[in-house]
N, C-alpha and C positions, 0 to 999 in steps of 0.2 A: 451602522453598516456604510454610510456613505462613506465614511474614510478610507475604508479598506477599499475603494477603489480609484485611491490615487495612485498613482504611476509606483511608487515608490513602496508600494502594499500588494503583498500576494493573500490572496484566500483560497488556499489547496486543501482537496480534499485526497485521502490515500488510502487505499485499499488491498489487498491481496487475492490471489485465485490461484485456482493451480492446474494444470493440464495434464490430463492421463491419455495413456494409450489404452485403448482398449480393444477386445477383439471384435471385428467384424462378424455378424452377425445376421446379414443380407442373403446371402448366400448358405441355408442349412435345412439340412434334414431331420425331420423327425416323426416318429408315430402320430399316425389322425390322433386331435384332441390333446395334445402335448404341447408343450413348449420347449424348442432346440436348446439342447444343451453346451455349451462351448466352452471344452478343457480350456480353463485360463491359470495358470499361476500368479496371483496377485503381489506378491513379491518380487516378480521378476517385471513388471510395467515398468515403464518410465513414466515419470512424474517430471514436469517443470513447474517452478514457481511464478508467479508473474507479478508484479506491483503494477498496479494502475495508477495513477495521478490527473486528479480532473483540476486545472484551472477554474473558478467558479466564476472570476468576474469576465477574464479573457476569451474563456471558452477553448483552452488549450489542453491536448491532453500528452501525457507521457506514458509509457511503459518499459519497463526494465524484468528481467528474466534473471533469477536463480535456481541452482540447482536445489537448495533447502530453503523454508520460509521460518528459520530460526530468529530468533532477535539481533542477532550481528549482523543476518543478511538485512532485516528492514532498516537498522541504523547506517547500513551502507546506502540504501534506497533514501532515507531520507536525509543526509546527507550531502549526494548527489544532487538531491533538488533543491536542497536549499543553497550548494554553491552555484546551480544552472540559475536560481532568480537573484542572488547577490551578483553577478555578472551581468546582469539585465536591469542592475540599478535599484533592485526591491532592499529595503532596510528593513522591513517589517514583515517576517512573512509568518503566518498562520496557516498550518498543520492540521487539518480535520481528519482522526481516527475512530475508529469504532474501538471496540471494548474486547478485541480479543489479547491472548496472553502473552502474545509478541509485541502489545502496546502499551505494556505496563510503565513503573517509573524507572524501569533499570534502564528501557529504551532512550527514555527523555537526558536521563543523566550520560549514557554513553555517547548520543549523539552530542550533547553539549561539549563533553570531554574531546570527543573529535575535531568538533567546528573548532575547538580554542587551538586545539594543538595545530591544526592547519593554518589557523590565522597567525600563528607565532612563526610557525616554520615558514609560512611562503611571506611574512612581514604584508600581512594582507588586512589593512585598516579598514576598510569597507565591510570585511567581514566581523571582526574585532565589533562594530561597533552594529550590526544587525540584532535585532532582536526576534527570536524565533518561539511563539507560541504552539501547545500541542491540546486542544481542548477535545475533549471526549466525546462522542455522541453517546447521549443517554442509551442506557438499557430499556431495551422496551417487552412489553410481553401481547405479540398480535390477536392473542386465543381473547384477552381482556378487553381489549380495544376495539372488537368487533361490534356493532349495535344489536343490540336484542330484539327479536322479532315480536 
C-alpha cells in the first residue's frame, strides 16, 4: 500500500447513489391512530443518479450526476475520473468498485476501449502509458459476520 501513496499513483473508491423526490408528509391530516397517506405516483417521481469518488490517500472527493445509472453512465464517470488523474500526473490509477450489476467486466472493457480511443485521437502519450486497475470489494454477508451472544 505504501507504493500507492507516491504522487504518480491514485487509489480511488467509486460508488453510486440515487436522489429521489418524495412527497412531503410534514403537514398531513389523518384519522386518529392512523398514519397519514399521501397520494404519490412513484412513476412520476424525479430521480437523479449520483456517482461519488473518494481519493483514499489525498482525501479528495468528487461527485458527478447523471440522469441514469446504467453501465454506460458508469463508464462515463470512470473515464472522466481517470482523465482528471492523468492530467494531475498520475500513471497508475486503482478504482475500487463494489459488486453492483453496472460494475461488471463490460464496464472495464468499455472504459479501457474509450480511454484507448481518447488517447489515440488526442495524441496523449501520458494516457497511453497509464495503468488502470479495477479491483472489486468482496461480497459480504452482514448477518453472518455478527458475533453470537
